[in-house]
N, C-alpha and C positions, 0 to 999 in steps of 0.2 A: 504493500500500500504506500509506504514511504517513497519507494522508487518511482511509483506512478506519479506521485505529487511532484517529485523532483523533475521528472521528465516533462510534466506539464509546464512547470516553471521555466525549464530550459527552452521549451517550444515557444514560449512568449518572446524570448530573445531571438531565437533562430528564425522565427517567422518574419520578423522585421528585416533580418539580414538577407534572406533568400526569397521565400514565398511572397511576402508583401513588401519587397524592397521598394521604397518610395520613389526612387529615381528610375531604375531600370524596368520595373514591373508596373507600378501604379502611375508613373509619369507625373508625380507631384513635385512641387517646388522647382519648376523649370527655370524660373527667373534667376534665382541665385545660382542654380546649377550651371547655366550658360554664361552668366556674367562674372562669377568669381573664380572660375576654374582655369585662369590663365597660367597658374603654376600649382604644383602639388601643395606647397605651404598654404596658399590661399584657400584651396579646396579643403584641406585638413582643418584650417582655422574656422572656416564657415561651418563645416560639419560639426565641429566640437561646440561652437557657439549655439547651434540649433539643438544639439544633444542636451546641453545644459538647461536651456529653456524648456525643452520637451519633457525631460524627467521631472523637473520641479513643478511645472504647470500641471502635468498629469497627476502628480501626487496631491497638489492643492485642490484641483478640480474634483478629484475623487473624494476628498474629505468634505468639501462644501456642497457637492451635488444634491444630496438629499434635502438640503435646506433652501435650495434655489428654485423659485417658481418657474414653471415651463415657459411662461411668456417672456421672461427676461434672461433665460439661461445663456444665450449667445452673447449679449452685451457683457454679462458678468464674466464669462470665460475670457472674453477679449481683454477686460480690465486685469484679470489675473495674469494672463500671458504678458500684457504690457508691463506689468509690475516687474516680472522676472527679466524681461528684455532691458528695462531701465537699470536694474541691478547689474546685469551683464555689461551694459554700456559703461557704467561707472568703473567696474572691475577692469575692463579692457583698456579704458582710458588711463587708469592708474598703473597697470602692470604690463600691458602690451600696446603702447601707443602707436607703434609702427604698424602692427597688424590692424588695429582699429582704424587708422587713417587709410590703409589700403582697401579694407572692406567697405569703409564709408557708409553710404546710405543703406546697404544691405543688412546691417545689424538692426537698425530700428524696424526694417521691413519684416523681420522675423515675426512681429506681432500679427501680421496678416498672412503669414506663410500657411498655406492650406494643409501642410503636413501637421503642424502643431495644433491648429484648430480642429482638423479632421480627427486626430487621435483623441482629443478631448471629447468630441461629440460621439465618436464611434466606440470608444473603449473606456476612457477614464471615468465618465459619468455613470457607468453601469457596473464598474468593478471596484475591488478594494484598493487601498493605497499601495500595498506591496506589489500586487499584480500590475497596477497602473505604472509604477516605477519601472518594472521589468519590461513592460510594453514600450515605454519611453526609451529605455536603454537599447532595446532591440531595433526599433525604428530609427533612433538617433545614430546608432552604429552603422546601420544599413546606409543611411544618408551620408554619414562621414566617409565610409569606405568608398562609396560611389563617387563623391566629389573628389576625394584624394586620387583615385585611379584616373578619373577624367583629367584632372589637373596634371597628373604625372605624365600621361600620354601626350597631352598638349604641350607641356614644357619640354619633353624630350624631342618631339618632332619640330616644335617651334623655335627652340633656342639651343638644343643639344645639351641640356642640363637636367638635373633631377634634384629637387629640394635645394635649388640655387647652386648646386655643385656642377661646374662645367666639365663635361668629360668628352664632348665632341667639339673639336676646334672649328672656328668659323661660324657663320650664321646658319640657322635652321630654316625651315619653311615658314615664312612670316604668316601665311594664312592660318596656321594652327593656333597662333596666339590672338587671332582676331575672331570676330563673330562666326564667319563661315566654318572655321576649324572646330568651334564648339559644337555646332550642329553635326558635322561629319563624325567627330570622335564619339559623341553621344549616340548617334545612330548605330555605328559599328559595334560599340560596346554593349548596347542594348541587345543586338542580335546575338552576340557572343554569350552574354550573360544568360539569356533565355534558352539558348541551345544547351549550355552547361547545366542549367537548373532543371531542364526537362529530363536529362539523363540520370539525375539523382533520384 
């Protein structure tokens, strides 16, 4: 019985990584995915920022959901999410100002990211705090891994570097660090991800 419970908890995490991957399967959060993945560091940073907000807002919404009237639950959830995004902004400005400046407008836009609000509506308001935290971790890790991989591929092809470490001399293919490259890399990685996922 204990093993079944542990497996169920693990499935909450792995579901967000593979089966319900927000980027490659559900196609959610496309705006930050395409705009912030010009490098692996940017993709990783945006993913971790979203993970932070996702886990905390899921837990908070799960805790307050029974007391929130149905008519106002969406505005209340947005206020909760906005609170955690504000905390994140202050922390990033204090401890990682360079990354905060690079990601710019996309940090406050986490408030309206459909991944965060979607998990609040689809999972957190119907489940317990611990399960909601696990769901947030799974979906957040899925989003973080996706953005990091997209950023890494774009950085390698676009500038011959990985995590800002130059290992191919000369210039890369400029298109990959621009908007067309984001669409191309996302499309090919989606096909690859879904083929691998179907085999498992």
